[in-house]
C-alpha positions as a Markdown table, in Angstrom:
| # | Residue | x | y | z |
|---|---|---|---|---|
| 1 | Met | 76.5 | 194.7 | 77.7 |
| 2 | Ser | 75.4 | 193.2 | 81.0 |
| 3 | His | 74.8 | 189.4 | 81.3 |
| 4 | Ala | 74.0 | 187.1 | 84.1 |
| 5 | Lys | 77.1 | 185.2 | 85.3 |
| 6 | His | 75.7 | 181.9 | 84.1 |
| 7 | Pro | 73.1 | 182.3 | 81.3 |
| 8 | Arg | 70.6 | 179.5 | 81.2 |
| 9 | Thr | 70.9 | 177.6 | 78.0 |
| 10 | Leu | 70.1 | 174.0 | 77.0 |
| 11 | Lys | 72.8 | 171.5 | 77.7 |
| 12 | Leu | 73.5 | 170.1 | 74.3 |
| 13 | Pro | 76.5 | 168.6 | 72.5 |
| 14 | Arg | 78.0 | 171.4 | 70.6 |
| 15 | Glu | 80.3 | 171.7 | 67.5 |
| 16 | Glu | 83.6 | 173.6 | 67.5 |
| 17 | Asn | 81.6 | 176.6 | 66.3 |
| 18 | Gly | 79.6 | 176.5 | 69.5 |
| 19 | Leu | 76.3 | 175.5 | 67.9 |
| 20 | Ala | 74.2 | 172.4 | 68.5 |
| 21 | Thr | 73.7 | 171.2 | 65.0 |
| 22 | Ser | 74.9 | 167.6 | 65.1 |
| 23 | Lys | 72.6 | 164.6 | 64.9 |
| 24 | Pro | 72.9 | 163.8 | 68.6 |
| 25 | Ala | 72.1 | 167.4 | 69.5 |
| 26 | Val | 69.1 | 167.6 | 67.1 |
| 27 | Arg | 67.8 | 164.3 | 68.4 |
| 28 | Arg | 68.1 | 165.6 | 72.0 |
| 29 | Val | 66.2 | 168.7 | 71.1 |
| 30 | Gln | 63.4 | 166.5 | 69.5 |
| 31 | Glu | 63.1 | 164.8 | 72.9 |
| 32 | Leu | 63.3 | 167.9 | 75.1 |
| 33 | Leu | 60.9 | 170.3 | 73.3 |
| 34 | Pro | 57.7 | 168.2 | 73.1 |
| 35 | Ala | 58.3 | 167.1 | 76.8 |
| 36 | Phe | 58.6 | 170.8 | 77.7 |
| 37 | Leu | 55.4 | 171.7 | 76.0 |
| 38 | Glu | 53.5 | 168.7 | 77.5 |
| 39 | Asp | 54.7 | 169.6 | 81.1 |
| 40 | Thr | 53.8 | 173.2 | 80.6 |
| 41 | Val | 50.2 | 172.3 | 79.5 |
| 42 | Val | 49.8 | 170.0 | 82.4 |
| 43 | Glu | 51.1 | 172.5 | 84.9 |
| 44 | Ala | 48.8 | 175.2 | 83.6 |
| 45 | Glu | 45.9 | 172.8 | 83.5 |
| 46 | Ala | 45.3 | 174.0 | 79.9 |
| 47 | Asn | 43.4 | 172.1 | 77.2 |
| 48 | Gly | 46.0 | 172.4 | 74.5 |
| 49 | Leu | 48.1 | 174.7 | 72.4 |
| 50 | Val | 47.6 | 177.5 | 69.8 |
| 51 | Val | 50.2 | 178.2 | 67.1 |
| 52 | Ala | 50.1 | 181.1 | 64.7 |
| 53 | Leu | 51.2 | 179.7 | 61.4 |
| 54 | Asp | 53.0 | 181.8 | 58.7 |
| 55 | Gly | 54.4 | 179.2 | 56.4 |
| 56 | Gly | 57.9 | 179.6 | 57.8 |
| 57 | Ile | 60.4 | 177.2 | 59.4 |
| 58 | Glu | 59.7 | 178.3 | 63.0 |
| 59 | Thr | 56.0 | 178.0 | 63.0 |
| 60 | Thr | 56.0 | 174.8 | 61.1 |
| 61 | Val | 58.4 | 173.1 | 63.5 |
| 62 | Ala | 56.5 | 174.6 | 66.5 |
| 63 | Ala | 53.2 | 173.1 | 65.2 |
| 64 | Ala | 54.8 | 169.7 | 64.7 |
| 65 | Met | 56.3 | 169.8 | 68.2 |
| 66 | Ala | 52.9 | 170.8 | 69.6 |
| 67 | Val | 51.3 | 167.8 | 67.9 |
| 68 | Asp | 54.1 | 165.5 | 69.3 |
| 69 | Ala | 53.5 | 166.9 | 72.8 |
| 70 | Val | 49.7 | 166.9 | 73.2 |
| 71 | Gly | 48.2 | 165.3 | 70.0 |
| 72 | Ala | 46.8 | 166.9 | 66.9 |
| 73 | Glu | 43.3 | 167.1 | 68.5 |
| 74 | Arg | 44.6 | 169.5 | 71.1 |
| 75 | Val | 46.4 | 171.9 | 68.8 |
| 76 | Thr | 44.9 | 174.8 | 67.0 |
| 77 | Gly | 46.6 | 176.6 | 64.1 |
| 78 | Leu | 45.8 | 180.2 | 63.1 |
| 79 | Val | 46.7 | 181.6 | 59.7 |
| 80 | Val | 46.5 | 185.4 | 60.1 |
| 81 | Pro | 47.6 | 187.2 | 56.9 |
| 82 | Ile | 47.4 | 191.0 | 56.7 |
| 83 | Gln | 49.1 | 192.2 | 53.5 |
| 84 | Leu | 48.3 | 190.9 | 50.0 |
| 85 | Ser | 52.0 | 189.8 | 49.8 |
| 86 | Glu | 51.3 | 187.2 | 52.6 |
| 87 | Glu | 48.8 | 185.2 | 50.5 |
| 88 | Ala | 51.4 | 182.7 | 49.3 |
| 89 | Pro | 52.8 | 182.0 | 52.8 |
| 90 | Ala | 49.3 | 181.8 | 54.1 |
| 91 | Arg | 48.5 | 179.0 | 51.7 |
| 92 | Thr | 51.7 | 177.2 | 52.7 |
| 93 | Ala | 50.6 | 177.6 | 56.3 |
| 94 | Glu | 47.2 | 176.1 | 55.6 |
| 95 | Ala | 49.0 | 173.2 | 53.9 |
| 96 | Val | 51.1 | 172.6 | 56.9 |
| 97 | Ala | 48.0 | 172.6 | 59.2 |
| 98 | Ser | 46.4 | 170.0 | 56.9 |
| 99 | Met | 49.5 | 167.9 | 56.8 |
| 100 | Leu | 49.6 | 167.8 | 60.6 |
| 101 | Asp | 45.8 | 167.2 | 60.7 |
| 102 | Ile | 45.2 | 170.0 | 63.2 |
| 103 | Glu | 42.2 | 172.3 | 63.4 |
| 104 | His | 43.0 | 175.6 | 61.7 |
| 105 | His | 41.4 | 178.9 | 60.8 |
| 106 | Arg | 42.3 | 181.7 | 58.5 |
| 107 | Leu | 41.7 | 185.2 | 59.9 |
| 108 | Gln | 42.1 | 188.0 | 57.3 |
| 109 | Leu | 43.3 | 191.1 | 59.3 |
| 110 | Gln | 43.5 | 193.6 | 56.4 |
| 111 | Pro | 40.1 | 195.2 | 57.3 |
| 112 | Val | 41.1 | 195.3 | 61.0 |
| 113 | Leu | 44.4 | 197.0 | 60.2 |
| 114 | Ala | 42.6 | 199.5 | 58.0 |
| 115 | Ala | 40.1 | 200.3 | 60.8 |
| 116 | Phe | 43.0 | 200.6 | 63.2 |
| 117 | Gln | 44.8 | 203.1 | 60.9 |
| 118 | Ser | 41.7 | 205.1 | 60.5 |
| 119 | Val | 41.3 | 205.4 | 64.3 |
| 120 | Val | 44.9 | 206.2 | 65.1 |
| 121 | Gly | 44.9 | 208.7 | 62.3 |
| 122 | Glu | 42.7 | 210.9 | 64.5 |
| 123 | Thr | 45.8 | 211.6 | 66.5 |
| 124 | Gly | 47.3 | 213.5 | 63.6 |
| 125 | Gln | 50.2 | 211.1 | 63.3 |
| 126 | Pro | 51.1 | 209.4 | 60.0 |
| 127 | Thr | 49.3 | 206.1 | 59.4 |
| 128 | Asp | 51.8 | 204.7 | 56.9 |
| 129 | Asp | 55.0 | 204.5 | 59.0 |
| 130 | Leu | 56.5 | 201.2 | 58.0 |
| 131 | Val | 58.0 | 200.1 | 61.3 |
| 132 | Ala | 55.0 | 201.3 | 63.4 |
| 133 | Ile | 52.5 | 199.5 | 61.1 |
| 134 | Arg | 54.5 | 196.4 | 61.1 |
| 135 | Asn | 54.7 | 196.4 | 64.9 |
| 136 | Ala | 50.9 | 197.1 | 65.1 |
| 137 | Ser | 50.2 | 194.2 | 62.7 |
| 138 | Glu | 52.1 | 191.7 | 64.8 |
| 139 | Arg | 50.3 | 192.9 | 67.9 |
| 140 | Leu | 47.0 | 192.5 | 66.2 |
| 141 | Arg | 48.0 | 189.0 | 65.2 |
| 142 | Met | 48.9 | 188.2 | 68.8 |
| 143 | Ala | 45.6 | 189.7 | 70.1 |
| 144 | Cys | 43.7 | 187.3 | 67.8 |
| 145 | Thr | 45.8 | 184.4 | 68.8 |
| 146 | Tyr | 45.3 | 185.1 | 72.5 |
| 147 | Tyr | 41.5 | 185.5 | 72.0 |
| 148 | Val | 41.3 | 182.0 | 70.6 |
| 149 | Ala | 43.6 | 180.7 | 73.4 |
| 150 | Asn | 41.6 | 182.4 | 76.1 |
| 151 | Thr | 38.2 | 181.1 | 74.8 |
| 152 | Thr | 39.5 | 177.5 | 74.5 |
| 153 | Asn | 41.8 | 177.4 | 77.6 |
| 154 | Arg | 44.9 | 176.8 | 75.5 |
| 155 | Leu | 48.4 | 178.2 | 75.7 |
| 156 | Val | 50.0 | 180.3 | 73.0 |
| 157 | Val | 53.3 | 178.8 | 71.6 |
| 158 | Gly | 56.0 | 181.3 | 70.8 |
| 159 | Thr | 58.1 | 180.7 | 67.7 |
| 160 | Val | 60.9 | 183.4 | 68.1 |
| 161 | Asn | 64.4 | 181.8 | 67.9 |
| 162 | Arg | 67.3 | 182.9 | 70.0 |
| 163 | Thr | 69.0 | 184.9 | 67.2 |
| 164 | Glu | 65.8 | 187.0 | 66.8 |
| 165 | Arg | 65.4 | 187.3 | 70.6 |
| 166 | Leu | 68.9 | 188.6 | 71.2 |
| 167 | Leu | 68.9 | 191.0 | 68.3 |
| 168 | Gly | 65.4 | 192.1 | 68.9 |
| 169 | Thr | 64.2 | 191.6 | 65.3 |
| 170 | Val | 60.7 | 191.1 | 66.5 |
| 171 | Ala | 57.9 | 193.5 | 67.5 |
| 172 | Lys | 57.8 | 194.3 | 71.2 |
| 173 | Tyr | 54.7 | 192.7 | 72.7 |
| 174 | Gly | 54.1 | 191.1 | 69.4 |
| 175 | Glu | 55.7 | 187.7 | 68.5 |
| 176 | Asn | 57.5 | 187.5 | 71.8 |
| 177 | Gly | 54.3 | 188.1 | 73.9 |
| 178 | Val | 53.5 | 184.4 | 74.4 |
| 179 | Asp | 52.9 | 181.7 | 77.1 |
| 180 | Val | 55.7 | 179.4 | 76.0 |
| 181 | Asp | 59.0 | 180.5 | 74.5 |
| 182 | Leu | 59.6 | 177.2 | 72.7 |
| 183 | Phe | 62.7 | 178.2 | 70.7 |
| 184 | Gly | 64.2 | 180.7 | 73.2 |
| 185 | Asp | 67.3 | 178.5 | 73.5 |
| 186 | Leu | 67.8 | 177.6 | 69.9 |
| 187 | Tyr | 69.7 | 179.8 | 67.4 |
| 188 | Arg | 68.4 | 180.2 | 63.9 |
| 189 | Thr | 71.1 | 177.8 | 62.5 |
| 190 | Glu | 70.2 | 175.2 | 65.1 |
| 191 | Leu | 66.5 | 175.4 | 64.3 |
| 192 | Arg | 67.3 | 175.0 | 60.6 |
| 193 | Ser | 69.2 | 171.8 | 61.4 |
| 194 | Leu | 66.2 | 170.6 | 63.4 |
| 195 | Ala | 63.8 | 171.4 | 60.6 |
| 196 | Glu | 66.0 | 169.5 | 58.1 |
| 197 | Asp | 66.1 | 166.5 | 60.3 |
| 198 | Met | 62.3 | 166.7 | 60.5 |
| 199 | Glu | 62.1 | 166.8 | 56.7 |
| 200 | Val | 60.4 | 170.2 | 56.6 |
| 201 | Pro | 59.5 | 170.8 | 52.9 |
| 202 | Ser | 62.0 | 172.7 | 50.8 |
| 203 | Asp | 59.7 | 175.5 | 49.9 |
| 204 | Ile | 59.5 | 176.3 | 53.6 |
| 205 | Met | 63.2 | 175.9 | 54.2 |
| 206 | Asp | 64.0 | 178.3 | 51.3 |
| 207 | Arg | 61.9 | 181.2 | 52.7 |
| 208 | Ala | 63.7 | 184.3 | 54.0 |
| 209 | Thr | 65.5 | 184.0 | 57.3 |
| 210 | Thr | 64.2 | 187.2 | 58.7 |
| 211 | Arg | 60.7 | 188.2 | 59.9 |
| 212 | Phe | 61.3 | 191.7 | 58.6 |
| 213 | Asp | 60.0 | 191.0 | 55.1 |
| 214 | Tyr | 60.2 | 194.7 | 54.3 |
| 215 | Ala | 63.8 | 195.1 | 55.3 |
| 216 | Asp | 66.4 | 195.5 | 52.5 |
| 217 | Arg | 68.9 | 193.3 | 54.4 |
| 218 | Ser | 68.8 | 190.6 | 57.0 |
| 219 | Asp | 70.6 | 191.0 | 60.4 |
| 220 | Ala | 73.5 | 188.8 | 59.2 |
| 221 | Glu | 73.8 | 190.8 | 56.0 |
| 222 | Glu | 73.7 | 194.0 | 58.0 |
| 223 | Leu | 76.8 | 192.8 | 59.9 |
| 224 | Gly | 78.4 | 191.5 | 56.7 |
| 225 | Ile | 78.6 | 187.9 | 57.8 |
| 226 | Glu | 76.9 | 184.5 | 57.2 |
| 227 | Pro | 73.9 | 183.6 | 59.3 |
| 228 | Ala | 75.7 | 180.6 | 60.9 |
| 229 | Thr | 78.7 | 182.9 | 61.7 |
| 230 | Leu | 76.3 | 185.3 | 63.4 |
| 231 | Asp | 74.9 | 182.6 | 65.6 |
| 232 | Ser | 78.3 | 181.4 | 66.6 |
| 233 | Leu | 79.3 | 184.9 | 67.4 |
| 234 | Leu | 76.3 | 185.4 | 69.6 |
| 235 | His | 76.9 | 182.1 | 71.4 |
| 236 | Phe | 80.5 | 182.9 | 72.3 |
| 237 | Ala | 79.9 | 186.6 | 73.1 |
| 238 | Val | 76.6 | 186.3 | 74.9 |
| 239 | Asp | 76.2 | 182.7 | 76.2 |
| 240 | Arg | 79.9 | 182.1 | 76.9 |
| 241 | Gln | 80.6 | 185.8 | 77.6 |
| 242 | Leu | 84.0 | 185.8 | 75.8 |
| 243 | Ser | 85.6 | 189.1 | 75.0 |
| 244 | Ala | 85.3 | 190.7 | 71.5 |
| 245 | Pro | 88.9 | 189.6 | 70.5 |
| 246 | Glu | 88.3 | 186.0 | 71.9 |
| 247 | Thr | 85.0 | 185.7 | 70.1 |
| 248 | Ala | 86.4 | 187.2 | 66.9 |
| 249 | Asp | 89.2 | 184.6 | 67.0 |
| 250 | Arg | 86.8 | 181.7 | 67.5 |
| 251 | Val | 84.5 | 182.7 | 64.6 |
| 252 | Gly | 86.9 | 184.3 | 62.2 |
| 253 | Val | 85.6 | 187.9 | 62.1 |
| 254 | Asp | 87.0 | 191.3 | 62.9 |
| 255 | Pro | 86.5 | 192.3 | 66.6 |
| 256 | Ser | 84.6 | 195.3 | 65.4 |
| 257 | Val | 81.9 | 193.0 | 64.0 |
| 258 | Val | 81.6 | 191.4 | 67.4 |
| 259 | Arg | 81.3 | 194.8 | 69.2 |
| 260 | Arg | 78.6 | 195.9 | 66.7 |
| 261 | Ala | 76.6 | 192.7 | 67.4 |
| 262 | Val | 76.9 | 193.1 | 71.1 |
| 263 | Arg | 75.8 | 196.7 | 70.9 |
| 264 | Trp | 72.9 | 195.6 | 68.8 |
| 265 | Cys | 71.9 | 193.1 | 71.5 |
| 266 | Ser | 72.3 | 195.8 | 74.2 |
| 267 | Arg | 70.1 | 198.3 | 72.3 |
| 268 | Thr | 67.2 | 195.8 | 72.1 |
| 269 | Arg | 67.5 | 194.5 | 75.7 |
| 270 | His | 64.2 | 196.2 | 76.5 |
| 271 | Lys | 62.4 | 193.7 | 74.3 |
| 272 | Arg | 63.7 | 190.7 | 76.3 |
| 273 | His | 63.2 | 191.9 | 79.9 |
| 274 | Thr | 60.5 | 193.0 | 82.3 |
| 275 | Pro | 59.8 | 196.7 | 82.0 |
| 276 | Pro | 61.9 | 198.7 | 84.5 |
| 277 | Lys | 60.3 | 199.9 | 87.8 |
| 278 | Pro | 61.6 | 202.4 | 90.3 |
| 279 | Ser | 62.9 | 199.8 | 92.7 |
| 280 | Met | 65.2 | 198.4 | 90.0 |
| 281 | Ala | 67.2 | 201.6 | 90.0 |
| 282 | Asn | 68.3 | 201.2 | 93.6 |
């Protein structure tokens, strides 16, 4: 796996496991992220921010940070359920928006997805492929989010954490197709520590730790390790660029687990980088 010599990550006080989960680290993040959002809005001469809310930790924290950055009157929340199974999270998302006192709208995309499936069905390809439909759903959500952002001169706030970004457990040109990559430097465990400090409600904290709601197992379960261990592994192997044996020794796993995780990151590299062009091959 190829990495830049000095990957850009936030300079934060880190624990022995490599993660920034201490009180000083969390408080530093609470200072940095709203300031980052505010500066980005000013630089873009935008009117505010748009956050797609799903009732989960990431979108809840992002909306709260957006309010801290530019004020509730300049933040729009979108609740965009597609499947019937998303009704309960949608209600939670609406409760979050009300709690933060931000303007919010619910957009029901089931009819849009059905129309999409009808149209693409004309190609003769199956319209019930689980992964393809999930990816299409996320892109439809993002299209709606950008429509609102474009018509109100606001920026779309991304909510993908660093764990998801490195492992590619998001839809390409879906959740990661945004204006501001707010949590791009924070691993899932670090984001949970931030949410706990912000007193995010327990029903949100207890939700699944993966966006792939249809998956049988999470990324950590797939590797046979705990989520926090996975984040430590990624920090040492990717951010610090330690070897598989060195990383394994730091986090207490077999080197084969490290190599599997690194290969996983390598396979999904295309989701994190600009599409290749001919000149890049020279």
